[in-house]
PAPA-423193 format. One record per residue (C-alpha): residue number from 1; residue in three letters; x, z, y. Coordinates in steps of 0.05 Angstrom, whole numbers, always signed. Example, Ala and Ser with C-alpha at 12.3 -4.5 7.8 and 13.67 -1.06 7.14 Angstrom:
<recs>
(1, "ALA", (+246, +156, -90));
(2, "SER", (+273, +143, -21));
</recs>
This chain:
<recs>
(1, "MET", (+0, +0, +0));
(2, "SER", (+26, -18, +69));
(3, "LYS", (+39, +32, +123));
(4, "VAL", (-13, +45, +176));
(5, "GLY", (-1, +77, +244));
(6, "ILE", (+11, +65, +318));
(7, "ASP", (+38, -4, +334));
(8, "ALA", (+33, +0, +410));
(9, "MET", (+17, +49, +465));
(10, "ALA", (-2, +49, +539));
(11, "PHE", (-26, +100, +589));
(12, "TYR", (-58, +110, +657));
(13, "VAL", (-51, +169, +703));
(14, "PRO", (-84, +173, +772));
(15, "ASN", (-38, +159, +830));
(16, "LEU", (-52, +226, +864));
(17, "TYR", (-23, +294, +849));
(18, "VAL", (-16, +363, +879));
(19, "SER", (+50, +400, +871));
(20, "MET", (+48, +469, +840));
(21, "ASP", (+88, +496, +898));
(22, "ASP", (+33, +476, +946));
(23, "LEU", (-24, +501, +902));
(24, "ALA", (+11, +567, +888));
(25, "ALA", (+22, +579, +962));
(26, "ALA", (-50, +565, +978));
(27, "ARG", (-74, +612, +923));
(28, "GLY", (-24, +668, +936));
(29, "ILE", (+9, +658, +868));
(30, "GLU", (+83, +661, +855));
(31, "ALA", (+101, +588, +841));
(32, "GLU", (+157, +606, +793));
(33, "LYS", (+108, +642, +747));
(34, "LEU", (+70, +577, +740));
(35, "LYS", (+131, +532, +736));
(36, "ARG", (+177, +574, +692));
(37, "GLY", (+123, +612, +655));
(38, "LEU", (+75, +555, +640));
(39, "GLY", (+117, +494, +653));
(40, "LEU", (+72, +468, +709));
(41, "GLN", (+102, +424, +763));
(42, "LYS", (+45, +377, +785));
(43, "MET", (-27, +364, +768));
(44, "ALA", (-56, +294, +769));
(45, "LEU", (-121, +284, +806));
(46, "PRO", (-173, +229, +804));
(47, "ASP", (-187, +192, +868));
(48, "VAL", (-256, +173, +894));
(49, "GLY", (-287, +124, +844));
(50, "GLU", (-243, +145, +785));
(51, "ASP", (-271, +176, +721));
(52, "ALA", (-262, +174, +645));
(53, "ALA", (-287, +102, +642));
(54, "THR", (-236, +77, +694));
(55, "PHE", (-180, +116, +662));
(56, "ALA", (-197, +86, +594));
(57, "ALA", (-205, +16, +622));
(58, "ASN", (-137, +19, +657));
(59, "ALA", (-103, +45, +594));
(60, "LEU", (-137, -9, +551));
(61, "LEU", (-119, -64, +600));
(62, "ASN", (-46, -40, +602));
(63, "LEU", (-44, -39, +526));
(64, "ILE", (-69, -110, +521));
(65, "GLN", (-27, -139, +576));
(66, "GLN", (+38, -104, +559));
(67, "ASN", (+33, -125, +486));
(68, "ALA", (-1, -193, +493));
(69, "ILE", (-58, -172, +447));
(70, "ASP", (-115, -221, +436));
(71, "PRO", (-178, -177, +443));
(72, "SER", (-214, -218, +390));
(73, "THR", (-165, -190, +338));
(74, "ILE", (-188, -118, +353));
(75, "GLY", (-243, -95, +306));
(76, "ARG", (-260, -31, +340));
(77, "VAL", (-249, +9, +404));
(78, "TYR", (-261, +83, +392));
(79, "LEU", (-257, +130, +451));
(80, "GLY", (-246, +205, +448));
(81, "THR", (-271, +241, +510));
(82, "GLU", (-306, +303, +534));
(83, "SER", (-316, +273, +603));
(84, "ALA", (-369, +222, +586));
(85, "VAL", (-403, +188, +645));
(86, "ASP", (-470, +181, +609));
(87, "GLY", (-509, +222, +559));
(88, "SER", (-528, +161, +517));
(89, "LYS", (-490, +98, +535));
(90, "PRO", (-418, +107, +508));
(91, "THR", (-364, +112, +561));
(92, "ALA", (-325, +63, +517));
(93, "THR", (-375, +9, +532));
(94, "TYR", (-362, +15, +606));
(95, "ALA", (-287, +12, +595));
(96, "VAL", (-291, -49, +549));
(97, "GLU", (-339, -86, +595));
(98, "ILE", (-291, -78, +654));
(99, "VAL", (-231, -104, +614));
(100, "GLU", (-271, -159, +580));
(101, "ASN", (-294, -187, +647));
(102, "HIS", (-224, -183, +675));
(103, "LEU", (-195, -221, +616));
(104, "ALA", (-248, -275, +612));
(105, "ASP", (-204, -328, +644));
(106, "THR", (-150, -315, +592));
(107, "TYR", (-188, -301, +528));
(108, "GLY", (-257, -330, +543));
(109, "SER", (-324, -297, +555));
(110, "ARG", (-341, -234, +514));
(111, "SER", (-274, -229, +477));
(112, "PHE", (-296, -162, +449));
(113, "LYS", (-362, -190, +422));
(114, "ASN", (-350, -170, +350));
(115, "CYS", (-317, -104, +366));
(116, "ASP", (-345, -38, +342));
(117, "ILE", (-347, +8, +403));
(118, "LEU", (-359, +83, +400));
(119, "ASP", (-347, +150, +435));
(120, "MET", (-327, +212, +395));
(121, "THR", (-332, +281, +424));
(122, "PHE", (-303, +347, +400));
(123, "ALA", (-271, +377, +461));
(124, "CYS", (-196, +363, +462));
(125, "VAL", (-191, +340, +390));
(126, "GLY", (-239, +282, +399));
(127, "GLY", (-184, +230, +408));
(128, "VAL", (-150, +252, +344));
(129, "ASP", (-218, +248, +309));
(130, "ALA", (-225, +176, +335));
(131, "MET", (-155, +159, +310));
(132, "HIS", (-165, +193, +242));
(133, "ASN", (-229, +153, +231));
(134, "SER", (-196, +89, +254));
(135, "VAL", (-134, +98, +211));
(136, "ASP", (-179, +104, +150));
(137, "TRP", (-217, +41, +171));
(138, "VAL", (-154, +0, +183));
(139, "LYS", (-126, +20, +115));
(140, "GLN", (-183, -16, +80));
(141, "ASP", (-161, -86, +102));
(142, "PRO", (-91, -112, +121));
(143, "SER", (-122, -156, +176));
(144, "ARG", (-156, -99, +212));
(145, "LYS", (-133, -71, +279));
(146, "ALA", (-164, -17, +321));
(147, "VAL", (-153, +11, +390));
(148, "VAL", (-162, +85, +401));
(149, "ILE", (-167, +112, +472));
(150, "ALA", (-165, +184, +494));
(151, "SER", (-191, +192, +565));
(152, "ASP", (-208, +255, +603));
(153, "LEU", (-214, +293, +668));
(154, "SER", (-195, +367, +665));
(155, "LYS", (-232, +402, +722));
(156, "TYR", (-240, +477, +735));
(157, "GLU", (-272, +518, +790));
(158, "LEU", (-230, +527, +853));
(159, "ASN", (-192, +593, +851));
(160, "SER", (-206, +602, +776));
(161, "THR", (-153, +620, +725));
(162, "GLY", (-155, +549, +698));
(163, "GLU", (-149, +513, +764));
(164, "TYR", (-73, +503, +762));
(165, "THR", (-77, +470, +692));
(166, "GLN", (-120, +412, +715));
(167, "GLY", (-100, +340, +700));
(168, "ALA", (-129, +271, +685));
(169, "GLY", (-114, +205, +653));
(170, "ALA", (-117, +165, +589));
(171, "VAL", (-73, +140, +532));
(172, "ALA", (-90, +79, +489));
(173, "VAL", (-59, +64, +421));
(174, "LEU", (-63, +4, +375));
(175, "ILE", (-73, +23, +302));
(176, "ALA", (-48, -30, +253));
(177, "HIS", (-12, -43, +188));
(178, "GLU", (+64, -42, +187));
(179, "PRO", (+66, -7, +255));
(180, "SER", (+125, -11, +302));
(181, "ILE", (+122, +60, +330));
(182, "ILE", (+98, +110, +278));
(183, "SER", (+65, +110, +210));
(184, "PHE", (+20, +165, +186));
(185, "GLY", (+19, +203, +120));
(186, "ASN", (-43, +212, +78));
(187, "ALA", (-52, +287, +86));
(188, "TRP", (-97, +313, +142));
(189, "GLY", (-105, +388, +147));
(190, "VAL", (-169, +413, +179));
(191, "GLY", (-192, +481, +204));
(192, "SER", (-262, +488, +232));
(193, "LYS", (-307, +544, +257));
(194, "SER", (-363, +543, +308));
(195, "GLU", (-339, +584, +368));
(196, "GLY", (-357, +590, +442));
(197, "ASP", (-287, +593, +469));
(198, "PHE", (-297, +534, +517));
(199, "PHE", (-358, +492, +529));
(200, "LYS", (-397, +453, +582));
(201, "PRO", (-469, +476, +577));
(202, "ARG", (-531, +443, +604));
(203, "ARG", (-549, +487, +663));
(204, "TYR", (-622, +496, +682));
(205, "PHE", (-656, +517, +747));
(206, "GLU", (-730, +527, +759));
(207, "LYS", (-749, +481, +817));
(208, "SER", (-795, +532, +849));
(209, "ASP", (-741, +586, +847));
(210, "LEU", (-692, +538, +879));
(211, "LEU", (-740, +520, +935));
(212, "LYS", (-758, +593, +946));
(213, "SER", (-686, +611, +955));
(214, "VAL", (-676, +554, +1006));
(215, "LEU", (-738, +574, +1046));
(216, "ALA", (-717, +648, +1044));
(217, "GLU", (-648, +631, +1071));
(218, "LEU", (-683, +594, +1129));
(219, "ASN", (-728, +654, +1142));
(220, "LEU", (-789, +611, +1126));
(221, "ASP", (-851, +628, +1085));
(222, "HIS", (-829, +625, +1012));
(223, "SER", (-893, +648, +979));
(224, "ASP", (-918, +612, +916));
(225, "GLU", (-971, +579, +959));
(226, "ALA", (-921, +555, +1010));
(227, "VAL", (-876, +527, +955));
(228, "SER", (-934, +490, +923));
(229, "GLN", (-956, +461, +990));
(230, "PHE", (-885, +438, +1006));
(231, "ILE", (-877, +402, +939));
(232, "GLU", (-945, +369, +946));
(233, "ALA", (-930, +344, +1015));
(234, "SER", (-858, +321, +1002));
(235, "ASN", (-841, +248, +995));
(236, "SER", (-774, +264, +963));
(237, "SER", (-764, +238, +893));
(238, "PHE", (-726, +302, +878));
(239, "TRP", (-783, +349, +895));
(240, "LYS", (-838, +302, +870));
(241, "ASP", (-808, +297, +801));
(242, "PRO", (-861, +325, +753));
(243, "SER", (-813, +369, +715));
(244, "GLU", (-810, +442, +737));
(245, "ARG", (-739, +448, +710));
(246, "ILE", (-677, +418, +742));
(247, "GLU", (-621, +403, +695));
(248, "ILE", (-549, +401, +721));
(249, "PHE", (-486, +380, +687));
(250, "LYS", (-418, +403, +713));
(251, "GLU", (-349, +382, +690));
(252, "GLU", (-324, +453, +702));
(253, "PRO", (-329, +490, +635));
(254, "VAL", (-348, +559, +614));
(255, "PHE", (-287, +588, +580));
(256, "ASP", (-250, +650, +558));
(257, "GLY", (-176, +636, +560));
(258, "GLN", (-152, +692, +515));
(259, "PHE", (-207, +680, +464));
(260, "SER", (-192, +605, +465));
(261, "ASN", (-118, +619, +451));
(262, "ALA", (-138, +662, +392));
(263, "CYS", (-184, +607, +366));
(264, "TYR", (-129, +555, +375));
(265, "GLU", (-80, +597, +335));
(266, "GLU", (-130, +614, +280));
(267, "ARG", (-152, +542, +271));
(268, "ILE", (-82, +512, +270));
(269, "THR", (-61, +565, +219));
(270, "GLU", (-120, +545, +175));
(271, "ALA", (-105, +471, +185));
(272, "LEU", (-31, +481, +168));
(273, "ALA", (-50, +516, +104));
(274, "HIS", (-99, +460, +87));
(275, "PHE", (-47, +407, +101));
(276, "ASN", (+3, +445, +57));
(277, "SER", (-47, +448, +0));
(278, "GLN", (-49, +372, +0));
(279, "ASP", (+25, +359, +13));
(280, "ALA", (+71, +418, +2));
(281, "THR", (+115, +419, +64));
(282, "ASN", (+173, +461, +90));
(283, "PHE", (+149, +458, +162));
(284, "LEU", (+212, +490, +188));
(285, "GLU", (+258, +439, +156));
(286, "SER", (+216, +377, +144));
(287, "TRP", (+187, +368, +213));
(288, "ASP", (+240, +342, +263));
(289, "HIS", (+191, +346, +321));
(290, "LEU", (+125, +382, +335));
(291, "ILE", (+73, +351, +380));
(292, "PHE", (+14, +392, +405));
(293, "HIS", (-49, +389, +445));
(294, "LEU", (-23, +420, +510));
(295, "PRO", (-73, +456, +556));
(296, "TYR", (-10, +469, +596));
(297, "ALA", (+61, +446, +583));
(298, "PHE", (+89, +508, +549));
(299, "HIS", (+27, +524, +509));
(300, "GLY", (+52, +494, +444));
(301, "ARG", (+115, +536, +442));
(302, "ARG", (+72, +598, +452));
(303, "ILE", (+16, +581, +403));
(304, "ILE", (+61, +563, +345));
(305, "PHE", (+106, +625, +349));
(306, "ASN", (+71, +668, +297));
(307, "ASN", (+70, +610, +247));
(308, "TRP", (+144, +597, +262));
(309, "LEU", (+159, +670, +249));
(310, "ASN", (+124, +666, +181));
(311, "TRP", (+162, +603, +165));
(312, "VAL", (+227, +639, +182));
(313, "LYS", (+209, +700, +140));
(314, "GLY", (+202, +654, +80));
(315, "SER", (+269, +620, +91));
(316, "ASP", (+343, +632, +95));
(317, "ALA", (+337, +632, +171));
(318, "LEU", (+310, +704, +168));
(319, "SER", (+380, +732, +158));
(320, "GLU", (+404, +693, +219));
(321, "LEU", (+347, +721, +261));
(322, "GLU", (+359, +792, +238));
(323, "THR", (+433, +786, +253));
(324, "GLU", (+413, +768, +324));
(325, "ILE", (+356, +818, +338));
(326, "GLY", (+361, +870, +283));
(327, "SER", (+323, +882, +218));
(328, "ALA", (+248, +879, +220));
(329, "SER", (+243, +940, +174));
(330, "GLU", (+282, +983, +223));
(331, "THR", (+244, +964, +286));
(332, "ASP", (+173, +971, +312));
(333, "ALA", (+136, +908, +290));
(334, "LYS", (+109, +891, +360));
(335, "ASP", (+177, +902, +393));
(336, "TRP", (+212, +861, +338));
(337, "ASN", (+164, +803, +349));
(338, "LYS", (+178, +804, +423));
(339, "ARG", (+252, +802, +409));
(340, "ALA", (+242, +744, +360));
(341, "TYR", (+204, +705, +413));
(342, "LYS", (+262, +714, +462));
(343, "SER", (+315, +701, +408));
(344, "GLN", (+365, +645, +412));
(345, "LEU", (+340, +621, +345));
(346, "TYR", (+270, +609, +372));
(347, "LYS", (+297, +580, +437));
(348, "ASN", (+337, +530, +397));
(349, "PHE", (+275, +512, +356));
(350, "VAL", (+236, +499, +420));
(351, "VAL", (+292, +457, +452));
(352, "GLN", (+304, +416, +389));
(353, "LYS", (+234, +405, +366));
(354, "ILE", (+183, +418, +421));
(355, "ALA", (+211, +411, +492));
(356, "ALA", (+214, +335, +497));
(357, "GLY", (+139, +331, +484));
(358, "GLU", (+126, +378, +542));
(359, "LEU", (+159, +338, +597));
(360, "ALA", (+101, +292, +616));
(361, "SER", (+51, +349, +613));
(362, "SER", (+91, +386, +665));
(363, "GLU", (+81, +327, +712));
(364, "ILE", (+8, +312, +696));
(365, "GLY", (-29, +375, +673));
(366, "ASN", (-82, +380, +619));
(367, "MET", (-109, +313, +597));
(368, "TYR", (-156, +343, +545));
(369, "THR", (-163, +291, +489));
(370, "ALA", (-104, +250, +516));
(371, "SER", (-55, +308, +520));
(372, "ILE", (-31, +304, +448));
(373, "PHE", (-21, +228, +455));
(374, "MET", (+16, +238, +520));
(375, "SER", (+60, +290, +486));
(376, "LEU", (+79, +238, +435));
(377, "LEU", (+93, +187, +489));
(378, "SER", (+134, +239, +526));
(379, "LEU", (+177, +251, +464));
(380, "LEU", (+189, +177, +453));
(381, "ALA", (+202, +161, +526));
(382, "ASN", (+252, +218, +531));
(383, "ALA", (+288, +196, +468));
(384, "LEU", (+293, +126, +497));
(385, "SER", (+319, +149, +564));
(386, "THR", (+371, +195, +532));
(387, "ASN", (+394, +143, +481));
(388, "GLN", (+372, +183, +420));
(389, "ASP", (+360, +145, +355));
(390, "ILE", (+301, +181, +324));
(391, "THR", (+282, +126, +275));
(392, "GLY", (+260, +155, +208));
(393, "GLU", (+248, +225, +236));
(394, "THR", (+184, +262, +220));
(395, "ILE", (+134, +287, +272));
(396, "GLY", (+85, +342, +257));
(397, "PHE", (+21, +336, +298));
(398, "ILE", (-19, +398, +315));
(399, "ALA", (-85, +382, +348));
(400, "TYR", (-139, +429, +373));
(401, "GLY", (-207, +423, +404));
(402, "SER", (-248, +482, +428));
(403, "GLY", (-313, +496, +394));
(404, "SER", (-270, +498, +349));
(405, "LYS", (-228, +453, +304));
(406, "SER", (-156, +437, +290));
(407, "LYS", (-126, +377, +254));
(408, "VAL", (-55, +375, +228));
(409, "PHE", (-21, +311, +204));
(410, "GLU", (+48, +279, +204));
(411, "GLY", (+81, +213, +219));
(412, "THR", (+147, +178, +211));
(413, "ILE", (+180, +142, +269));
(414, "GLU", (+189, +68, +254));
(415, "SER", (+246, +23, +272));
(416, "GLY", (+210, -17, +326));
(417, "TRP", (+193, +43, +370));
(418, "LYS", (+244, +28, +424));
(419, "SER", (+220, -42, +439));
(420, "LYS", (+148, -18, +445));
(421, "ILE", (+163, +43, +488));
(422, "LYS", (+211, +11, +537));
(423, "PRO", (+160, -30, +576));
(424, "ILE", (+115, +31, +587));
(425, "ASN", (+161, +64, +638));
(426, "LEU", (+128, +131, +632));
(427, "PHE", (+173, +175, +674));
(428, "GLU", (+188, +120, +724));
(429, "THR", (+114, +111, +736));
(430, "LEU", (+101, +185, +744));
(431, "LYS", (+155, +187, +799));
(432, "THR", (+118, +135, +841));
(433, "ARG", (+53, +174, +851));
(434, "ASP", (+29, +201, +918));
(435, "ALA", (+28, +275, +935));
(436, "ILE", (-33, +302, +971));
(437, "ASP", (-42, +369, +1005));
(438, "VAL", (-87, +424, +980));
(439, "GLU", (-140, +412, +1033));
(440, "THR", (-147, +339, +1012));
(441, "TYR", (-149, +361, +939));
(442, "GLU", (-205, +411, +953));
(443, "GLN", (-244, +356, +990));
(444, "LEU", (-238, +311, +929));
(445, "HIS", (-255, +367, +882));
(446, "GLY", (-320, +381, +919));
(447, "PHE", (-340, +307, +927));
(448, "LYS", (-333, +313, +1002));
(449, "VAL", (-292, +249, +1008));
(450, "SER", (-327, +182, +1004));
(451, "THR", (-269, +133, +1010));
(452, "PRO", (-208, +130, +964));
(453, "VAL", (-145, +166, +986));
(454, "ALA", (-98, +118, +949));
(455, "THR", (-98, +44, +959));
(456, "ASN", (-68, +19, +894));
(457, "LYS", (-122, +33, +842));
(458, "LYS", (-135, -24, +793));
(459, "ILE", (-204, -4, +770));
(460, "SER", (-257, +40, +804));
(461, "LEU", (-331, +54, +807));
(462, "ASP", (-363, +3, +853));
(463, "TYR", (-434, +30, +858));
(464, "ILE", (-490, +63, +819));
(465, "GLU", (-556, +25, +809));
(466, "THR", (-617, +52, +845));
(467, "GLU", (-671, +5, +821));
(468, "PRO", (-721, +40, +774));
(469, "THR", (-704, -1, +711));
(470, "ASN", (-628, +9, +720));
(471, "TYR", (-628, +75, +758));
(472, "GLY", (-562, +111, +748));
(473, "LEU", (-526, +53, +713));
(474, "ARG", (-454, +51, +735));
(475, "ARG", (-421, -12, +760));
(476, "TYR", (-345, -19, +762));
(477, "SER", (-297, -69, +791));
(478, "ILE", (-223, -85, +794));
(479, "LYS", (-195, -85, +864));
</recs>
């Protein structure tokens, strides 16, 4: 059976960012705690007119153009996202439509006509779910190719504990036989449990209660009778809507950071064990690199520590660790674990196997579904820029999505990776973005800006339909 994996990659990150120095100063936070403690340098921000559909379309277009891919050879485009722009129509359809129209002169009208298009959602693991499904589909026929896109906007309330981890963007990958970049193994470890560590609920407000509060703030009559008379007399489509309940969706999640970290660690521990039951693996020795879903740049090195310690305890490396920090049997367990985390042995593990995958995250922030793919791209781009030959090395992937689920899988770096990564120019592109100040960021965050800040976007929202039969349908264009 031939190998199946990633044959090409591309990405898109918004052109705007806020530096962590500026945000920390505005919030009264010590910048070094965010930079050295969490690995945060910048956070990417969407401009006016940018969303998960435009990110995905830009990444898809870059993938096709950089690799001269004929869209008619792609059998499916699966999108992982938790930032969908519609509750029914897949965000992937918007992205494909934009690209298809743009490529019509080159590949003809409706070049994706026979393509299976789908969204998959499971918080931050949805992109990996889309890839897992697509890998299995591609394996069934040597002629099959699939594109998987992970596209998301990470947005938190202003002044919240999650605010400084925000980010945005998309990564697109081509799944094919005999891949140039990485081939995947057959084992996929899974750990699942329904949890409420992070979610985006449907929020409801009673219309009458909302109107009462407005009238009360204006010191006007807010009795039940006054409210009924106001609604009856109003010509506003908002107040005349027959439903008594107003439903609101917000990108900002409800979350519990510490609980989410605990869920992340529990699920990946379960998934690692499940993977090991299918393919017995010495994780400490067999995996040359570890790639994670990164809510912030240094999250992977923190979340894997207890598993690393268990791996060490079951290996010859334990004696090396005890030589450095003392015997576990002679020291308080909590104190010994702290010493182990700060040990040179663990620092070397992080530098050798994790740090390269953190570099892009430091410059972008949390990309939700796309963060694990960006971590892979970061590793590969760094190896290219530092002249490392990593062909044949094994990568362990540790994915997580709140709600909660982890998937663990592995891949082998193939000989063509350099030629496919070189044109992407990851770090070079990240250096060309535009910094904005915190005031402008807050204006964008609150939808108080109506015109784009940057001038070099490829794809953006043009307008939203207002006619009854198309009300709310989004229309995009390339400018």
